[in-house]
N, C-alpha and C positions, 0 to 999 in steps of 0.2 A: 021876600027872600032873592026874587031876581035879580032887585037893583044892589042888593047887597054881595052879593058874588060877583057882579060886576064892579063893585067900586072895590071891591077886595085884589080881585085880576088886575085893574086898572093900577093901584096902588103897587104892588109886586110889580108889575112892568114897569112904571118910572124908579122905582129904587134900584132893578135892575142891570137897566139902561142907564143911569147913572155910575153904576160901578163898577160899569166896565171903562170910562171914560177915566183916562188916568189924571191925576192931578195935576197944578202947572210944573208945582217945585220937581213932579217925574220928567216934564216934558224939559222941561227946563237944565235939568242932569243928564239929560239923555244930552241935550244940543251942545254943553259943555263935554263930554266924553267923543262925541263924536268932533270936536273940531280937538282936544285934545289929540285925536286918531292919527286928524290931517294932517299936523305938525310932526310931529314924531316920524309921520313914515315920509312925511316931503324930506325932510332933513336927513334921514336916512336914506332916501333914493338920492337925493342932490351929490353925497359925500362919495357915491359910489358913482353917478352919474358920471360926475365932472372928472374921475378918472379916467373916463373911456375915450374924454374928447369931445363926446356928443352933443350937439348941440339943441339948443332949448331943453336943457336941464331940466329946470325950474319948471317952465310952464308943463313941461310932458310930465315931470314929477308932483305936481297942485295935481293934475288931473286923476292919473294913478290915483294918489293915495285917497281922494274924493270920493272915487267908486269903490275902492277895497275897502275903506272905511264904511260907506253906506251900505253895503254889500253883509260887509259884519253885525251891521248893527240889526238887518232887515231879520 
């Protein structure tokens, strides 16, 4: 009886841990959405930044967009 209960608990553990792992498709969709977020935010930022004659607009906007999109995805 103890062996049966142990086996059932082990099977449940394996099933539950696998259910919590997102499939590869979901991971790729999340990466694609984050990349699109970065592109959109970077482009919007650059257009505003260039009007102010600030230096390093591309680099600053790119880093900002990456951080904002990463935080939004978490």
